[in-house]
Structures are given as structure tokens and as C-alpha cells.
C-alpha positions in Angstrom: 251.6 322.3 -6.8 253.8 319.6 -5.9 253.2 316.2 -3.7 254.6 317.6 -0.7 252.3 320.7 -1.0 249.4 318.9 -2.1 246.3 319.9 0.2 245.4 317.0 3.0 241.6 315.9 3.2 239.5 313.0 3.3 241.5 311.6 0.3 244.9 312.4 1.6 247.2 308.9 1.7 244.9 307.3 -0.4 245.7 305.1 -3.3 243.8 306.5 -6.7 241.2 304.3 -7.4 239.7 303.4 -11.0 236.0 304.0 -12.4 233.9 301.3 -12.4 234.5 301.0 -16.6 238.3 300.5 -16.1 237.6 298.5 -12.9 235.0 296.0 -14.6 237.7 295.5 -17.5 240.5 295.0 -15.2 238.5 292.3 -13.5 237.1 290.5 -16.2 240.8 290.3 -18.4 242.4 288.8 -15.2 239.4 286.4 -13.3 236.8 285.8 -16.1 238.6 284.4 -19.5 237.3 281.1 -19.3 233.7 281.7 -18.2 230.9 281.8 -20.4 229.4 285.1 -20.7 226.5 284.8 -18.2 228.9 284.1 -15.3 231.6 285.9 -16.5 228.7 289.2 -15.8 227.6 287.6 -12.9 231.3 287.8 -11.3 231.6 290.6 -12.4 228.3 292.6 -11.2 229.4 290.9 -7.5 232.6 292.7 -7.6 231.6 295.8 -8.3 228.9 295.9 -5.9 231.5 294.6 -3.7 234.1 296.7 -4.3 232.4 300.1 -5.6 229.6 300.2 -3.7 227.0 299.5 -6.4 223.5 298.9 -7.0 222.9 295.4 -8.3 221.3 297.2 -11.2 224.1 299.5 -12.5 226.7 296.9 -11.9 224.9 294.7 -14.1 225.0 297.2 -16.5 228.5 297.8 -16.1 229.7 294.7 -16.7 227.1 293.9 -19.5 228.6 297.1 -21.2 232.2 296.2 -20.6 231.7 292.7 -21.2 230.8 293.9 -25.0 233.3 296.1 -25.1 236.2 293.3 -24.5 234.3 290.6 -26.7 233.8 293.4 -29.8 237.6 294.5 -29.8 238.8 292.7 -33.3 235.2 293.0 -34.2 234.9 294.6 -37.8 231.0 295.3 -37.7 229.7 298.1 -34.7 226.1 298.8 -33.6 225.4 302.5 -35.0 224.0 303.8 -32.1 223.2 307.2 -33.7 221.0 304.7 -36.3 219.2 302.5 -33.2 216.2 303.3 -31.9 214.4 301.7 -28.7 213.1 299.5 -32.0 215.7 299.0 -34.1 219.1 298.0 -33.7 221.4 299.1 -36.7 224.7 296.7 -36.9 226.8 298.4 -39.5 228.9 295.6 -41.6 232.6 295.7 -42.6 231.5 297.6 -45.3 229.2 300.2 -43.8 226.0 298.3 -44.7 223.1 298.8 -42.7 221.7 295.7 -41.1 218.5 296.3 -39.0 217.4 294.3 -36.0 213.9 294.8 -34.4 212.7 293.8 -31.1 210.6 290.9 -32.4 214.2 289.8 -34.8 215.6 289.8 -31.3 213.3 288.2 -29.4 213.1 285.7 -31.8 216.6 285.4 -31.9 216.2 285.1 -28.3 214.1 281.9 -28.0 216.0 280.1 -30.6 218.9 280.3 -28.9 216.5 279.3 -25.5 215.2 276.2 -27.4 218.4 275.5 -28.9 219.9 276.0 -24.8 222.9 278.5 -25.7 220.8 281.5 -23.8 221.6 281.8 -20.4 220.3 285.2 -19.1 222.2 286.5 -15.6 219.4 288.2 -13.5 215.6 287.6 -14.4 214.1 290.7 -12.8 211.4 293.4 -14.0 213.1 296.8 -15.5 214.1 299.4 -11.8 
């Protein structure tokens, strides 16, 4: 099939669209480089809701995941998703050694960050 013989349809004449993750990457790189994490995620989520017709909950998750992906580009450590469970996040250091963070550890870190004034949540709402 060539361009001249492509079938017409509801997408005929439309430019190709980026999927939501690539759109979020592009938005964060273009518009949010100098923003703090929570503000960048919030702006990106609004963009995804308005330009990609996402629900708020889905847009927020995509924005959070995309921000984290960009932040981890040059990191030598990573989260071991195969070893991570709903109760523990396993971080692998540069040498591959596991470091475990339980839910309790993460909640304590959140409280410490909140007490220091360095924690800012995106949206506070119950799980949907």
C-alpha cells in the first residue's frame, strides 16, 4: 500500500498522534524543566487530560511515571520490579545489591519529608 492508495477513513488526513507516554515525555521536556516535581506532574497531568482526553486519575499516574522515568535516566541504581511487592520496594544499587524499603519505611520517609517541608503531594484524594 502506498500513500496514494491508502484507504480513506475517519483518520484520513490527520497527523499521527503520540501515545500518552511519549506525549508526557515531550511535554515535561519542553515545558517543565525548571519546575519542582509536584508542579511539573500537575501541569503534565492537566495537559494529558485536556489534549489526550484522559481521566484525572490516569493522567496523574502517567505524569508521575513519566517524570520518574526521566529522573532516573542517568541513575546507576534501579527499582527491581521483579522483587518488589505491594509490601516492599526493592532498590538495586550500582553493584546489584538489594536495598529493601517496606511500606513502613516509605511512610516514615514521607513524614520526615513533610516535617522538613520538602514533601508536596500532587493531589490528595482516595484511591479510585
